[in-house]
C-alpha positions in Angstrom: 63.9 -72.6 -40.9 60.7 -71.2 -40.3 57.4 -71.7 -42.5 55.2 -69.2 -43.8 51.6 -69.7 -43.0 48.6 -67.7 -43.3 45.5 -68.2 -41.4 42.0 -66.0 -41.3 39.9 -66.8 -38.4 37.2 -65.5 -39.5 33.4 -65.3 -37.5 31.9 -68.1 -40.2 34.4 -70.0 -41.9 38.7 -70.3 -40.8 40.7 -70.4 -43.7 44.6 -71.0 -44.0 46.8 -71.7 -46.0 50.9 -72.5 -46.7 50.8 -72.2 -50.4 50.8 -76.3 -50.9 47.5 -76.6 -49.0 44.3 -74.9 -48.4 41.7 -75.7 -45.4 38.3 -74.3 -44.6 35.9 -75.4 -41.9 33.3 -73.7 -39.6 34.1 -71.3 -37.2 32.2 -73.5 -34.4 33.7 -75.8 -31.3 31.3 -77.3 -29.1 31.9 -80.0 -26.6 34.4 -82.9 -27.1 33.4 -86.5 -25.6 33.1 -90.3 -26.6 30.3 -91.5 -29.2 28.7 -93.8 -27.6 28.1 -95.9 -31.2 29.8 -95.8 -34.5 28.1 -97.9 -37.1 31.3 -97.8 -38.8 29.1 -97.5 -42.2 29.8 -93.9 -43.4 30.4 -91.9 -46.4 31.5 -89.2 -44.9 35.5 -90.4 -44.2 37.0 -86.4 -44.6 39.7 -86.0 -41.8 38.2 -82.2 -42.0 34.3 -82.9 -41.7 35.3 -84.9 -38.4 37.5 -82.9 -36.6 38.3 -83.8 -32.5 40.9 -81.7 -30.7 42.6 -81.3 -27.2 43.8 -78.2 -26.0 45.3 -77.8 -22.5 43.3 -80.9 -21.2 39.8 -80.2 -22.5 38.1 -82.0 -25.9 36.3 -80.2 -28.5 34.8 -80.7 -31.4 35.4 -78.4 -34.1 33.6 -77.1 -37.1 31.1 -79.5 -38.9 31.7 -82.2 -36.1 30.7 -79.4 -33.7 27.6 -78.7 -35.5 26.3 -82.4 -35.5 27.7 -83.6 -32.3 27.9 -80.6 -29.7 24.9 -79.9 -27.8 26.1 -76.4 -26.9 28.5 -74.7 -29.2 30.7 -71.8 -28.8 30.3 -69.9 -31.9 30.5 -66.4 -30.7 29.8 -62.9 -33.1 31.4 -60.5 -30.5 34.5 -58.8 -31.4 36.9 -59.5 -27.8 37.4 -63.1 -28.6 41.0 -63.2 -29.6 41.9 -64.3 -26.1 39.1 -66.8 -26.0 39.2 -71.2 -26.0 37.2 -70.6 -29.0 39.6 -68.7 -31.2 42.6 -70.4 -29.6 40.9 -73.9 -30.6 40.1 -72.8 -33.9 43.5 -71.1 -34.6 45.3 -73.8 -33.5 43.2 -76.6 -35.3 44.1 -74.9 -38.6 47.9 -74.5 -38.0 47.6 -78.2 -37.3 45.8 -78.9 -40.6 48.9 -77.4 -42.5 51.9 -78.8 -40.5 54.0 -81.1 -41.8 56.5 -81.1 -39.1 57.1 -77.8 -38.8 58.0 -76.6 -35.4 59.1 -73.0 -36.1 56.1 -71.0 -37.8 55.9 -67.0 -39.2 52.0 -65.9 -39.6 50.3 -63.4 -41.0 46.5 -62.8 -40.0 44.1 -60.1 -39.8 41.2 -58.5 -38.0 38.2 -56.5 -38.6 39.0 -52.4 -39.7 37.4 -51.4 -36.4 38.5 -53.7 -34.5 42.2 -53.8 -35.7 43.9 -50.9 -33.2 42.0 -52.5 -30.5 43.0 -55.9 -30.4 46.2 -56.0 -32.8 48.3 -56.0 -29.6 46.3 -58.5 -27.9 46.4 -60.9 -30.5 50.0 -60.8 -31.1 50.9 -61.5 -27.9 48.5 -64.6 -28.3 50.2 -65.5 -31.3 54.1 -65.4 -30.2 54.7 -68.5 -28.7 54.9 -72.1 -28.2 51.3 -73.5 -29.2 50.3 -77.4 -28.6 47.3 -79.0 -30.1 46.3 -83.0 -29.9 43.8 -83.5 -33.5 42.4 -86.2 -34.4 44.9 -88.0 -32.2 48.0 -87.0 -33.3 50.0 -84.5 -31.0 51.4 -80.9 -32.3 53.5 -78.5 -31.4 54.9 -75.4 -33.0 56.3 -71.7 -32.2 55.2 -68.8 -34.0 58.6 -66.9 -34.4 57.0 -63.9 -35.9 53.8 -62.5 -36.9 52.2 -59.7 -39.1 48.5 -58.3 -38.4 47.0 -56.5 -40.7 43.4 -55.1 -41.3 41.4 -58.0 -43.4 41.0 -56.1 -46.7 44.6 -55.8 -47.4 44.8 -58.9 -47.5 42.8 -58.8 -50.9 45.0 -55.9 -51.6 48.2 -57.8 -51.5 46.5 -61.0 -53.2 46.2 -58.5 -56.2 49.3 -56.7 -56.0 52.0 -59.5 -55.3 53.4 -62.5 -56.9 53.3 -66.2 -54.6 57.2 -64.6 -53.8 55.8 -61.8 -52.6 57.2 -59.7 -55.4 55.0 -56.7 -57.2 53.6 -58.3 -60.1 50.6 -55.9 -60.9 52.2 -52.1 -61.0 49.1 -50.7 -62.2 47.7 -50.6 -58.4 50.8 -49.0 -57.3 48.9 -45.6 -58.9 44.9 -46.4 -58.3 42.8 -45.2 -55.5 40.7 -48.5 -55.2 38.2 -49.4 -52.6 37.6 -52.9 -51.2 34.6 -54.1 -49.8 35.2 -57.0 -47.6 31.6 -59.2 -46.8 32.0 -61.5 -43.9 29.9 -63.0 -42.1 29.6 -60.9 -39.2 31.2 -57.7 -40.6 32.0 -55.4 -43.6 34.8 -54.0 -44.0 35.6 -50.9 -46.6 39.1 -49.6 -46.7 40.0 -47.0 -49.5 43.7 -47.8 -50.6 45.2 -44.3 -52.8 48.6 -45.1 -54.5 48.9 -48.5 -51.6 48.3 -45.6 -49.1 45.6 -47.0 -46.8 43.1 -43.8 -46.4 41.9 -44.0 -42.7 39.5 -41.5 -42.7 37.3 -43.8 -45.8 37.8 -47.4 -43.9 35.6 -48.8 -41.3 33.5 -51.6 -40.8 30.3 -52.4 -40.2 27.7 -55.6 -38.4 25.7 -55.7 -41.7 27.2 -58.8 -43.3 26.3 -62.1 -44.4 24.9 -63.2 -41.2 22.1 -60.3 -41.4 21.0 -62.0 -43.9 20.7 -65.4 -42.4 18.9 -63.8 -39.8 16.5 -62.6 -42.1 15.7 -65.9 -43.3 15.6 -67.5 -40.1 13.0 -65.0 -38.9 10.7 -65.7 -42.1 11.0 -69.6 -41.6 10.4 -69.2 -37.9 7.3 -66.4 -38.8 5.8 -68.7 -41.5 6.4 -72.4 -41.1 7.5 -72.6 -37.2 11.0 -73.8 -37.7 13.5 -72.9 -35.2 17.5 -73.1 -36.3 20.2 -71.2 -34.8 21.9 -69.0 -38.0 25.2 -71.2 -38.1 23.0 -74.3 -39.3 21.0 -72.2 -42.0 24.6 -72.1 -44.4 23.5 -75.2 -46.6 19.9 -74.5 -46.9 20.7 -71.0 -47.9 22.9 -72.0 -50.0 21.0 -74.8 -51.7 17.7 -73.0 -51.7 16.4 -76.0 -50.1 14.9 -77.1 -46.4 14.0 -80.3 -45.2 10.0 -80.0 -44.0 7.7 -82.2 -43.3 9.8 -85.3 -45.2 9.8 -83.1 -48.1 11.9 -80.2 -49.6 10.8 -76.7 -49.4 11.8 -74.5 -51.7 13.4 -70.6 -50.0 15.0 -69.3 -52.6 12.5 -66.5 -52.7 13.0 -65.8 -48.8 16.7 -65.9 -49.7 16.5 -63.6 -52.3 14.7 -60.9 -50.6 16.8 -61.2 -47.4 19.8 -61.1 -49.8 18.4 -58.0 -51.5 17.9 -56.2 -48.6 21.0 -56.7 -47.5 22.7 -55.2 -49.8 20.3 -52.4 -49.4 21.8 -51.4 -46.4 25.7 -52.2 -47.3 25.0 -49.8 -50.0 23.5 -47.2 -48.1 27.0 -47.7 -45.6 29.4 -47.2 -48.4 27.5 -44.3 -50.0 27.6 -42.9 -46.7 31.5 -43.1 -46.4 32.6 -43.1 -49.9 32.4 -40.9 -53.3 31.7 -44.3 -55.5 32.8 -41.8 -58.4 36.2 -40.9 -57.1 37.4 -44.3 -57.1 39.3 -46.0 -60.2 37.7 -49.4 -59.3 36.1 -51.2 -56.0 36.7 -54.6 -55.1 34.5 -57.1 -53.7 35.7 -60.1 -51.6 34.9 -62.2 -49.0 32.5 -65.3 -48.7 29.8 -62.7 -48.6 30.7 -60.7 -51.2 30.4 -64.0 -53.6 26.9 -64.6 -52.3 25.8 -60.7 -52.7 27.9 -59.8 -55.9 25.0 -60.1 -58.6 23.1 -57.7 -56.1 25.7 -55.5 -55.5 26.9 -54.7 -59.1 22.9 -53.6 -59.7 24.1 -50.7 -57.7 27.7 -50.4 -58.5 29.0 -50.0 -62.0 32.7 -50.1 -61.3 32.9 -53.3 -59.2 34.7 -56.6 -59.7 34.4 -59.5 -58.2 37.7 -61.2 -57.2 38.2 -64.7 -58.4 39.1 -66.5 -55.0 36.5 -64.9 -53.4 36.4 -66.8 -49.7 40.3 -67.3 -49.9 41.3 -63.8 -51.3 42.5 -62.1 -48.1 44.6 -65.6 -46.7 45.7 -65.8 -50.1 47.0 -62.2 -49.6 48.5 -63.0 -46.2 50.4 -65.7 -47.2 52.1 -63.0 -50.0 52.7 -61.0 -47.6 54.4 -63.6 -45.4 56.7 -64.6 -48.1 57.5 -60.9 -48.8 58.1 -59.8 -45.3 59.3 -63.2 -43.3 62.7 -63.8 -45.6 
């Protein structure tokens, strides 16, 4: 019997679930090699923090391990990456982390709204085949039998609408006209769903997203203090509000607040040009960036709500749709 899974290879993080287990790791791949010396004393024994993959004979560090140990990182922000080595390694790693011996898999995943039509068929072709990966010295082989690809924010809609078995649980959404603002790392997606119909003319994507705020913080750190860090290394400092500087922890919360406010203003401008906000029954905020920017967004939008799962809302919706579609 095939196993249903859901995978979201985001530009910031990879999220995946099979209903029993959830995994998340940074969307970063680097060259893998033997580390010359391991002290043998560590507090970091979490396997997901130490992902070492081998695909088609090539070795890679993945996620946090790549950030720590790889000199050259693949963390592209381009849309055309569904055929890339980076995407393949990240995708297979996520599937392997969920694998409990299954050899046949069904999957639902998503693409940004403005990339959906262009890359849907390419991604489907990449998915529907036998996949092999060696992860942390364990070999995995599985075949994806069936796949469904949807516009990413629809994952949140399905997560709200359906129960874990894929049955409709909240019928109020059937008759509502809702907007979804899905703020990811590289893209923010906007969709309108009217009585469960996707309103194409009111749905779009923008590259104003969480990475926009990260870039602003990075520029400010460089200009003020000469600190030069790529945006994929800024995440933990932005989340905590402090960065090490000359042996001390420097408070950057003011810089972060200004960057988040400016990014939110740009997102609101995009929304206002696309929607008449007053026509919508509800606006749902989702995505990892939605969690970070919600406090700023609600100052501009009266009828917006933040979904509980935030970063996992889309991928949980993917799994519910898989359970409905693949029975």
